[in-house]
A tleap script that builds the chain and sets N, CA, C and O, in Angstrom:
source leaprc.protein.ff14SB
mol = sequence {
  NMET GLU LYS ASP VAL PRO TYR LEU VAL PHE
  GLU GLY GLN MET ALA ARG ASN GLU ARG THR
  ALA LYS ARG LEU ILE ILE ALA LEU ILE ILE
  ALA ILE ILE LEU ILE PHE ALA SER ASN LEU
  ALA TRP LEU TYR ALA TRP CYS GLN TYR ASP
  TYR THR SER GLU THR ARG SER VAL GLU ILE
  ASP SER GLY GLU GLY ILE ALA ASN TYR ILE
  GLY ASN ASP GLY ASP ILE THR ASN GLY SER
  CASP
}
set mol.1.N position { -14.613 40.661 -30.192 }
set mol.1.CA position { -15.171 40.398 -31.445 }
set mol.1.C position { -16.157 38.967 -31.654 }
set mol.1.O position { -15.657 37.934 -32.099 }
set mol.2.N position { -17.244 39.037 -31.370 }
set mol.2.CA position { -17.995 37.996 -31.582 }
set mol.2.C position { -18.201 37.292 -33.059 }
set mol.2.O position { -18.676 38.031 -33.921 }
set mol.3.N position { -17.973 36.301 -33.334 }
set mol.3.CA position { -18.328 35.563 -34.268 }
set mol.3.C position { -19.582 34.474 -34.501 }
set mol.3.O position { -19.998 33.987 -33.450 }
set mol.4.N position { -20.097 34.123 -35.459 }
set mol.4.CA position { -21.199 33.213 -35.153 }
set mol.4.C position { -20.235 31.926 -35.829 }
set mol.4.O position { -19.359 31.960 -36.693 }
set mol.5.N position { -20.779 30.855 -35.074 }
set mol.5.CA position { -20.210 29.546 -35.495 }
set mol.5.C position { -21.478 28.713 -36.174 }
set mol.5.O position { -22.638 28.833 -35.783 }
set mol.6.N position { -21.130 28.006 -37.062 }
set mol.6.CA position { -22.342 27.436 -37.840 }
set mol.6.C position { -22.657 26.215 -36.719 }
set mol.6.O position { -21.823 25.849 -35.890 }
set mol.7.N position { -23.843 25.722 -36.831 }
set mol.7.CA position { -24.558 24.542 -35.903 }
set mol.7.C position { -23.959 23.325 -36.241 }
set mol.7.O position { -24.093 22.399 -35.440 }
set mol.8.N position { -23.353 23.152 -37.224 }
set mol.8.CA position { -22.764 21.580 -37.712 }
set mol.8.C position { -21.453 21.620 -37.073 }
set mol.8.O position { -21.047 20.567 -36.581 }
set mol.9.N position { -20.641 22.783 -36.991 }
set mol.9.CA position { -19.308 22.870 -36.073 }
set mol.9.C position { -19.370 22.855 -34.810 }
set mol.9.O position { -18.495 22.366 -34.095 }
set mol.10.N position { -20.606 23.489 -34.334 }
set mol.10.CA position { -20.744 23.316 -32.838 }
set mol.10.C position { -21.141 22.018 -32.544 }
set mol.10.O position { -20.580 21.608 -31.528 }
set mol.11.N position { -22.004 21.108 -33.123 }
set mol.11.CA position { -22.406 19.973 -32.778 }
set mol.11.C position { -21.424 18.900 -33.099 }
set mol.11.O position { -21.531 17.812 -32.533 }
set mol.12.N position { -20.437 19.131 -34.000 }
set mol.12.CA position { -19.333 18.269 -34.273 }
set mol.12.C position { -18.356 18.251 -32.692 }
set mol.12.O position { -18.057 17.271 -32.009 }
set mol.13.N position { -18.037 19.680 -32.470 }
set mol.13.CA position { -17.155 19.927 -31.232 }
set mol.13.C position { -17.597 19.097 -29.945 }
set mol.13.O position { -16.904 18.375 -29.227 }
set mol.14.N position { -19.089 19.440 -29.853 }
set mol.14.CA position { -19.726 18.548 -28.617 }
set mol.14.C position { -19.685 17.191 -28.795 }
set mol.14.O position { -19.652 16.442 -27.818 }
set mol.15.N position { -19.684 16.786 -29.899 }
set mol.15.CA position { -19.633 15.088 -30.257 }
set mol.15.C position { -18.010 14.653 -29.490 }
set mol.15.O position { -17.797 13.729 -28.705 }
set mol.16.N position { -17.136 15.554 -29.972 }
set mol.16.CA position { -15.870 15.183 -29.694 }
set mol.16.C position { -15.620 15.369 -28.332 }
set mol.16.O position { -14.757 14.687 -27.780 }
set mol.17.N position { -16.314 16.270 -27.672 }
set mol.17.CA position { -16.200 16.689 -26.178 }
set mol.17.C position { -16.667 15.301 -25.355 }
set mol.17.O position { -15.984 14.784 -24.471 }
set mol.18.N position { -17.698 14.904 -25.724 }
set mol.18.CA position { -18.426 13.880 -25.129 }
set mol.18.C position { -17.684 12.621 -25.300 }
set mol.18.O position { -17.514 11.860 -24.348 }
set mol.19.N position { -17.200 12.354 -26.575 }
set mol.19.CA position { -16.112 11.193 -26.688 }
set mol.19.C position { -14.705 11.220 -25.746 }
set mol.19.O position { -14.098 10.202 -25.411 }
set mol.20.N position { -14.313 12.624 -25.387 }
set mol.20.CA position { -13.047 12.880 -24.447 }
set mol.20.C position { -13.581 12.562 -23.158 }
set mol.20.O position { -12.918 11.820 -22.433 }
set mol.21.N position { -14.739 13.037 -22.741 }
set mol.21.CA position { -15.311 12.916 -21.432 }
set mol.21.C position { -15.385 11.378 -20.887 }
set mol.21.O position { -14.921 10.910 -19.847 }
set mol.22.N position { -16.290 10.603 -22.172 }
set mol.22.CA position { -16.088 9.104 -21.909 }
set mol.22.C position { -14.826 8.534 -21.879 }
set mol.22.O position { -14.794 7.437 -21.320 }
set mol.23.N position { -13.760 8.959 -22.321 }
set mol.23.CA position { -12.631 8.328 -22.279 }
set mol.23.C position { -11.756 8.791 -21.194 }
set mol.23.O position { -10.701 8.194 -20.979 }
set mol.24.N position { -12.095 9.765 -20.524 }
set mol.24.CA position { -11.455 10.396 -19.314 }
set mol.24.C position { -12.413 9.433 -18.145 }
set mol.24.O position { -11.877 9.127 -17.080 }
set mol.25.N position { -13.486 9.107 -18.366 }
set mol.25.CA position { -14.125 8.461 -17.367 }
set mol.25.C position { -13.661 6.853 -17.177 }
set mol.25.O position { -13.392 6.241 -16.143 }
set mol.26.N position { -13.671 6.478 -18.368 }
set mol.26.CA position { -13.023 5.064 -18.413 }
set mol.26.C position { -11.627 4.952 -18.114 }
set mol.26.O position { -11.151 3.891 -17.709 }
set mol.27.N position { -10.967 5.947 -18.285 }
set mol.27.CA position { -9.391 5.942 -17.740 }
set mol.27.C position { -9.596 6.185 -16.224 }
set mol.27.O position { -8.876 5.435 -15.563 }
set mol.28.N position { -10.358 7.003 -15.486 }
set mol.28.CA position { -10.465 6.792 -14.023 }
set mol.28.C position { -11.129 5.744 -13.451 }
set mol.28.O position { -11.122 5.617 -12.227 }
set mol.29.N position { -11.698 4.979 -14.160 }
set mol.29.CA position { -12.462 3.797 -13.678 }
set mol.29.C position { -11.290 2.906 -13.607 }
set mol.29.O position { -11.003 2.412 -12.517 }
set mol.30.N position { -10.474 2.607 -14.811 }
set mol.30.CA position { -9.295 1.821 -14.901 }
set mol.30.C position { -8.297 2.109 -13.782 }
set mol.30.O position { -7.908 1.192 -13.059 }
set mol.31.N position { -7.919 3.241 -13.642 }
set mol.31.CA position { -6.900 3.526 -12.455 }
set mol.31.C position { -7.369 3.243 -11.148 }
set mol.31.O position { -6.604 2.753 -10.317 }
set mol.32.N position { -8.569 3.507 -10.878 }
set mol.32.CA position { -9.281 2.868 -9.392 }
set mol.32.C position { -9.072 1.435 -9.440 }
set mol.32.O position { -8.457 0.919 -8.507 }
set mol.33.N position { -9.481 0.744 -10.360 }
set mol.33.CA position { -9.302 -0.748 -10.368 }
set mol.33.C position { -7.970 -1.194 -10.016 }
set mol.33.O position { -7.685 -1.973 -9.107 }
set mol.34.N position { -7.071 -0.543 -10.941 }
set mol.34.CA position { -5.433 -0.724 -10.722 }
set mol.34.C position { -5.094 -0.504 -9.389 }
set mol.34.O position { -4.366 -1.337 -8.850 }
set mol.35.N position { -5.535 0.583 -8.677 }
set mol.35.CA position { -5.200 1.001 -7.560 }
set mol.35.C position { -5.792 -0.235 -6.551 }
set mol.35.O position { -4.910 -0.712 -5.836 }
set mol.36.N position { -6.650 -0.613 -6.442 }
set mol.36.CA position { -7.277 -1.877 -5.656 }
set mol.36.C position { -6.664 -3.209 -5.984 }
set mol.36.O position { -6.447 -4.090 -5.151 }
set mol.37.N position { -6.427 -3.276 -7.163 }
set mol.37.CA position { -5.445 -4.650 -7.488 }
set mol.37.C position { -4.225 -4.386 -6.859 }
set mol.37.O position { -3.867 -5.244 -6.052 }
set mol.38.N position { -3.426 -3.330 -7.035 }
set mol.38.CA position { -1.874 -3.383 -6.514 }
set mol.38.C position { -2.202 -3.183 -4.926 }
set mol.38.O position { -1.207 -3.424 -4.242 }
set mol.39.N position { -3.160 -2.866 -4.299 }
set mol.39.CA position { -3.277 -2.710 -2.927 }
set mol.39.C position { -3.601 -4.371 -2.513 }
set mol.39.O position { -3.021 -4.785 -1.510 }
set mol.40.N position { -4.278 -5.083 -3.068 }
set mol.40.CA position { -4.790 -6.842 -2.912 }
set mol.40.C position { -3.315 -7.252 -3.165 }
set mol.40.O position { -2.892 -7.882 -2.196 }
set mol.41.N position { -2.515 -7.121 -4.020 }
set mol.41.CA position { -1.342 -7.695 -4.551 }
set mol.41.C position { -0.315 -7.572 -3.365 }
set mol.41.O position { 0.347 -8.494 -2.887 }
set mol.42.N position { -0.313 -6.143 -2.953 }
set mol.42.CA position { 0.390 -6.054 -1.822 }
set mol.42.C position { 0.353 -6.419 -0.492 }
set mol.42.O position { 1.376 -6.425 0.192 }
set mol.43.N position { -0.989 -6.795 0.040 }
set mol.43.CA position { -1.501 -7.302 1.172 }
set mol.43.C position { -1.377 -8.779 1.023 }
set mol.43.O position { -0.895 -9.462 1.926 }
set mol.44.N position { -1.773 -9.249 -0.022 }
set mol.44.CA position { -1.202 -10.881 -0.312 }
set mol.44.C position { 0.098 -11.189 -0.266 }
set mol.44.O position { 0.452 -12.260 0.228 }
set mol.45.N position { 1.021 -10.270 -0.789 }
set mol.45.CA position { 2.765 -10.527 -0.566 }
set mol.45.C position { 2.841 -10.419 0.995 }
set mol.45.O position { 3.346 -11.358 1.611 }
set mol.46.N position { 2.400 -9.405 1.617 }
set mol.46.CA position { 2.636 -9.192 3.104 }
set mol.46.C position { 2.062 -10.465 3.974 }
set mol.46.O position { 2.633 -10.807 5.009 }
set mol.47.N position { 1.206 -10.960 3.614 }
set mol.47.CA position { 0.655 -11.981 4.502 }
set mol.47.C position { 1.188 -13.097 4.382 }
set mol.47.O position { 0.993 -13.995 5.201 }
set mol.48.N position { 2.064 -13.246 3.183 }
set mol.48.CA position { 2.919 -14.716 3.149 }
set mol.48.C position { 3.840 -14.880 4.004 }
set mol.48.O position { 4.254 -16.029 4.156 }
set mol.49.N position { 4.377 -13.875 4.740 }
set mol.49.CA position { 5.566 -14.235 5.723 }
set mol.49.C position { 4.629 -14.951 6.757 }
set mol.49.O position { 3.440 -14.716 6.973 }
set mol.50.N position { 5.573 -16.023 7.437 }
set mol.50.CA position { 5.258 -16.841 8.616 }
set mol.50.C position { 5.692 -16.137 9.734 }
set mol.50.O position { 6.879 -15.830 9.850 }
set mol.51.N position { 4.697 -15.794 10.732 }
set mol.51.CA position { 4.958 -15.015 11.880 }
set mol.51.C position { 4.720 -16.204 13.022 }
set mol.51.O position { 3.627 -16.626 13.402 }
set mol.52.N position { 6.045 -16.633 13.468 }
set mol.52.CA position { 5.957 -17.538 14.634 }
set mol.52.C position { 6.781 -17.172 15.886 }
set mol.52.O position { 7.769 -16.441 15.811 }
set mol.53.N position { 6.342 -17.702 17.026 }
set mol.53.CA position { 7.021 -17.497 18.287 }
set mol.53.C position { 7.915 -18.354 18.622 }
set mol.53.O position { 7.399 -19.357 19.117 }
set mol.54.N position { 9.154 -18.394 18.560 }
set mol.54.CA position { 9.881 -19.461 18.967 }
set mol.54.C position { 10.677 -19.194 20.231 }
set mol.54.O position { 11.136 -18.069 20.434 }
set mol.55.N position { 10.853 -20.167 21.067 }
set mol.55.CA position { 11.583 -20.154 22.361 }
set mol.55.C position { 13.072 -20.711 22.002 }
set mol.55.O position { 13.438 -21.787 21.530 }
set mol.56.N position { 13.857 -19.430 22.456 }
set mol.56.CA position { 15.480 -19.740 22.334 }
set mol.56.C position { 15.662 -19.365 23.554 }
set mol.56.O position { 15.064 -18.618 24.328 }
set mol.57.N position { 16.963 -20.270 23.615 }
set mol.57.CA position { 17.833 -20.152 24.744 }
set mol.57.C position { 18.887 -18.926 24.495 }
set mol.57.O position { 19.224 -18.763 23.322 }
set mol.58.N position { 19.369 -18.163 25.348 }
set mol.58.CA position { 20.194 -17.123 25.284 }
set mol.58.C position { 21.186 -17.230 26.419 }
set mol.58.O position { 20.830 -17.419 27.582 }
set mol.59.N position { 22.451 -17.102 26.036 }
set mol.59.CA position { 23.716 -17.124 26.749 }
set mol.59.C position { 23.991 -15.648 27.344 }
set mol.59.O position { 24.164 -14.813 26.456 }
set mol.60.N position { 24.047 -15.276 28.340 }
set mol.60.CA position { 24.089 -13.896 29.262 }
set mol.60.C position { 25.593 -14.030 29.710 }
set mol.60.O position { 25.971 -15.126 30.122 }
set mol.61.N position { 26.301 -13.174 29.661 }
set mol.61.CA position { 27.503 -13.034 30.189 }
set mol.61.C position { 27.215 -11.858 31.401 }
set mol.61.O position { 26.840 -10.706 31.179 }
set mol.62.N position { 27.428 -12.319 32.424 }
set mol.62.CA position { 27.018 -11.445 33.599 }
set mol.62.C position { 28.434 -11.154 34.449 }
set mol.62.O position { 28.353 -11.005 35.668 }
set mol.63.N position { 29.557 -11.086 33.866 }
set mol.63.CA position { 30.732 -11.142 34.805 }
set mol.63.C position { 30.784 -9.802 35.494 }
set mol.63.O position { 31.624 -9.648 36.381 }
set mol.64.N position { 29.841 -8.660 35.122 }
set mol.64.CA position { 30.028 -7.444 36.142 }
set mol.64.C position { 29.109 -7.682 36.877 }
set mol.64.O position { 29.080 -6.849 37.783 }
set mol.65.N position { 28.331 -8.406 36.947 }
set mol.65.CA position { 26.965 -8.073 38.015 }
set mol.65.C position { 25.775 -9.064 37.361 }
set mol.65.O position { 25.980 -10.004 36.593 }
set mol.66.N position { 24.707 -8.684 37.778 }
set mol.66.CA position { 23.248 -9.362 37.137 }
set mol.66.C position { 23.026 -8.965 35.730 }
set mol.66.O position { 23.169 -7.758 35.537 }
set mol.67.N position { 22.731 -9.633 34.762 }
set mol.67.CA position { 22.348 -9.265 33.526 }
set mol.67.C position { 20.985 -9.976 33.280 }
set mol.67.O position { 20.571 -11.049 33.719 }
set mol.68.N position { 20.380 -9.019 32.410 }
set mol.68.CA position { 18.988 -9.396 32.166 }
set mol.68.C position { 19.076 -9.335 30.577 }
set mol.68.O position { 19.872 -8.670 29.915 }
set mol.69.N position { 17.931 -10.302 30.059 }
set mol.69.CA position { 17.733 -10.267 28.529 }
set mol.69.C position { 16.493 -10.109 28.406 }
set mol.69.O position { 15.746 -10.746 29.148 }
set mol.70.N position { 15.950 -9.184 27.399 }
set mol.70.CA position { 14.888 -8.879 27.261 }
set mol.70.C position { 14.604 -9.169 25.706 }
set mol.70.O position { 15.169 -8.514 24.829 }
set mol.71.N position { 13.595 -10.304 25.398 }
set mol.71.CA position { 13.307 -10.773 24.333 }
set mol.71.C position { 12.354 -9.870 23.452 }
set mol.71.O position { 11.860 -8.793 23.782 }
set mol.72.N position { 12.197 -10.592 22.179 }
set mol.72.CA position { 11.169 -9.820 21.265 }
set mol.72.C position { 9.727 -9.917 21.882 }
set mol.72.O position { 8.845 -9.202 21.405 }
set mol.73.N position { 9.466 -10.714 22.854 }
set mol.73.CA position { 8.080 -10.676 23.181 }
set mol.73.C position { 7.827 -9.927 24.398 }
set mol.73.O position { 6.711 -9.804 24.902 }
set mol.74.N position { 9.031 -9.371 24.904 }
set mol.74.CA position { 8.965 -8.513 26.280 }
set mol.74.C position { 9.267 -9.435 27.452 }
set mol.74.O position { 9.595 -8.946 28.533 }
set mol.75.N position { 9.180 -10.609 27.299 }
set mol.75.CA position { 9.870 -11.346 28.562 }
set mol.75.C position { 11.238 -10.896 29.021 }
set mol.75.O position { 11.915 -10.262 28.213 }
set mol.76.N position { 11.676 -11.124 30.105 }
set mol.76.CA position { 12.938 -10.783 30.803 }
set mol.76.C position { 13.537 -12.295 31.597 }
set mol.76.O position { 13.113 -12.901 32.581 }
set mol.77.N position { 14.664 -12.549 30.701 }
set mol.77.CA position { 15.204 -13.559 31.254 }
set mol.77.C position { 16.454 -13.193 32.046 }
set mol.77.O position { 17.385 -12.604 31.496 }
set mol.78.N position { 16.487 -13.590 33.530 }
set mol.78.CA position { 17.350 -13.109 34.390 }
set mol.78.C position { 18.564 -14.073 34.189 }
set mol.78.O position { 18.407 -15.271 33.955 }
set mol.79.N position { 19.926 -13.402 34.309 }
set mol.79.CA position { 21.137 -14.354 33.896 }
set mol.79.C position { 21.443 -14.359 35.272 }
set mol.79.O position { 20.770 -13.756 36.108 }
set mol.80.N position { 22.756 -15.236 35.599 }
set mol.80.CA position { 23.263 -15.365 36.857 }
set mol.80.C position { 24.363 -14.390 37.266 }
set mol.80.O position { 24.870 -13.662 36.413 }
set mol.81.N position { 24.749 -14.351 38.540 }
set mol.81.CA position { 25.963 -13.444 38.947 }
set mol.81.C position { 27.176 -13.994 38.567 }
set mol.81.O position { 28.227 -13.402 38.815 }
savepdb mol mol.pdb
quit
């Protein structure tokens, strides 16, 4: 069953739909901005760590034969017999 809707009612509903669409677009823009801000904050916190390369001496117990120590940088330190 089709019913006729007065023009004023239709126009009022379209105005409400326009306001809803504007609110949704604004919410989407705010969400995108917050995602970028979150990523920037995460990257800033990540870059605060001090990554350095230190040379350390390592004592190797080689009672059973030749012992090797592979450090974090991939260098091999050979122990004594």
